[in-house]
N, C-alpha and C positions, 0 to 999 in steps of 0.2 A: 504494500500500500504506500501511498504518498501522503505525508502529513499535510493537512489543509492549511496550516499556519505554523509559525515558529512558536507561538504561545499555545500550550496545551492547558486549557482552563480546568481548574479543579473546583467543584462545587462541594464545599465542606463548611459545616456550621461553626468551625473553630473560632471565627471572628465575631460570632453572635448573630450572623445573618440567617434569615429563614431561607432554606435551600432553594425553593422554587423562585423566590424573589431574587436571590443571588444569580441563579441560572438565567433568568430573564435579563438582569442587568448586564451580565457578561455577554450574552448574545447580542443585546442592543449595542454593546461597545464594539462588536465585530468578531468575537470569538467564534470559531467554526469547528472546534472539537471540545466537548465537555465531558469530564468524568465525574460521576456522582459518587461521593465518598461519605457514607453514613455509618460510622463504626458503632455508634451507640443505639441506633434505631432498631425497633422490632422488625421482623420480616414484613408484617402488614404495613407498617409506616414506610419502610424502605420501598415497597412495591408501589404504594400510593404516590410517593414523591417521584419515583422513577418514571411512572406513566405520565405524570405531568411534565417532567423535564423532556421526555421523548416527544411529547406533543409540541412543546415549544421549539425544540430542535428541528423537528420536521418542518414547521412553519417557516423556519429561517434557513433551511438548507444546511444545517450543521449536523455533526456526528454526535451521538449520545452513547457514552461508554459507562458501564456499571462496574464499580469496584468490587472485587472479591466474589460476588454472587452471580454465578452463571444462571441459576434458576430465576433470579429476579430479572436478569437481562432478557431471558427468553420470554417470560410472562409479560414484561413491559414492552416487548418488541423493540428493544434497543438495538443500536448498530453493532454493539459488541460488549465484551467483558474484559476486565483487566484483573489478572490473578497474581498472587504472590507466591513465594517459594513454598509456603505451607498450605496453599489452596490446591484446588484441582490442577493436575498437570495440563498443559496446553491442549493435548490431544483429547483428553476427557472433557475439558471445558468446551471444546468445539463440538463434541457430541451433544452436549446439553443445549448450547445456544443454537445449534443448527447450521447448515451450510450457508455460506455467503456472509456470515457474521465475522466481525473483527475479534481477534484474540491477542491481547497484549500480556506480557509477562514481566514482573519485576525481577531484576537481576542485580548482583552485587560483585560479580567478578567475571573474568573471561570465560571460564568453564560453564557457568550458568548461562551466559549469553549464547554460547555455541549450542548448548543443550536446548535452549528455548527455540532457537532457529531450526535446529534439527527436528524438533517436535511440532513444527508448523506454526510458530508464533508469527503474527503479522508485523509486530513491532515489539521492542523491548523497552522497559523502563530501566534506567541505570542510576544508581546513587547509593548513599547520599553523596552528592558532589562536594558540598561544603558542610562544615560543622554548624550546629545550631538548628534553625528551622523549626517546624512544628513539632518534630519528635526530639528536639534538643540533642541531636547526634553529636557525639564527642569525637569519634574517629571517622573522618570523611574519606571518600575515595580519591577526590582530587582530579585535576584535568589530565594528568599523565595516564591514569588508569582508564579514563574515558577514551583517550586516544587509542589505548591498547584494545579496548572493546570495539572501537570503530574499525580498527584494522582486522578484527576477528570475525565480524558479521557483516552481512550485506543488507539486512533489513533495517528499517528506520529505528533510531534511538531517541527516546524521550528522556532527557536528563532531569533529575529531581533531587531535592534536598538542599535547603539553604540558599537557593538561587534567588537573586534580586534583580531589579532593573539594571543595577550597576554592573553585575557580574554576568548577566545573560549573554551579551555579545561574545565574551571569551569562551563561554560554554558552547555556543554555536560554532565558533571557530575551531574548537577542539574536536568537533565531529558529531555533535548532537544535531538531530533534525528539528527538534523542538525542545522546549523547556516547560516542565510542569511546575507551577508556582502556586503555593497556597498562602503562606504568611504575608509576603510582601503585597498581596492583593487584598486579602480579607481584613487585614489590619490597617489598610491605607485609609486616609481621610476620605478619599474619593475613589472607591474601587473601580468605577467605570473609566475614569481618567487613567488610572494605573494600567488597566487592561489595554486601553488604546495605545499607551506608551510602549507596552511590551510587544504588541502586535507590529509596531513600527520598527522594532529593533532589527539590526542586521549584524552578522559576525564582524569582529575585528581581530587583528592579530593577537594571539594569546602568548603567554610566557612559555 
């Protein structure tokens, strides 16, 4: 697949935003791929929000990805699912969501990245690139490991973890096709303006 934009939007209530309202705001700002991440929601709540986000994405020609839950992705008729290393393997996730859907896989090293590609992932997430971020990561992967993963796989890479508007161009220059950003957006004074700024960024020479 080809990433529809360099900014991979994350719909997460961490900043206190209501998920559907945040999804609408990001779509209006120009985001064209959204991942719904609801770690604390019940299955019923997750499905309800997922269906509403899918409806909004359809109306704007954007892709709707569901985090972790292949079953929710299928029931909501989302465009795909994103799974972690402890979730369903990519092949099994694809069996659940059905043919023609997108499957992304979180990875943290070259071996995991190669395995995800071999198992049919359409793209991989890689990180955490920087320390801090929503998960307060202490040991980050850094740009050198991102470059190594870029050299190891042919599918798109979505970098994640501690990335901000200031660091995103270097992340793109190191080989990421897009950057998934939560904290720098949801905690911004104006999340829509922040999203527009991220969408306008381009790679610059990295260290």
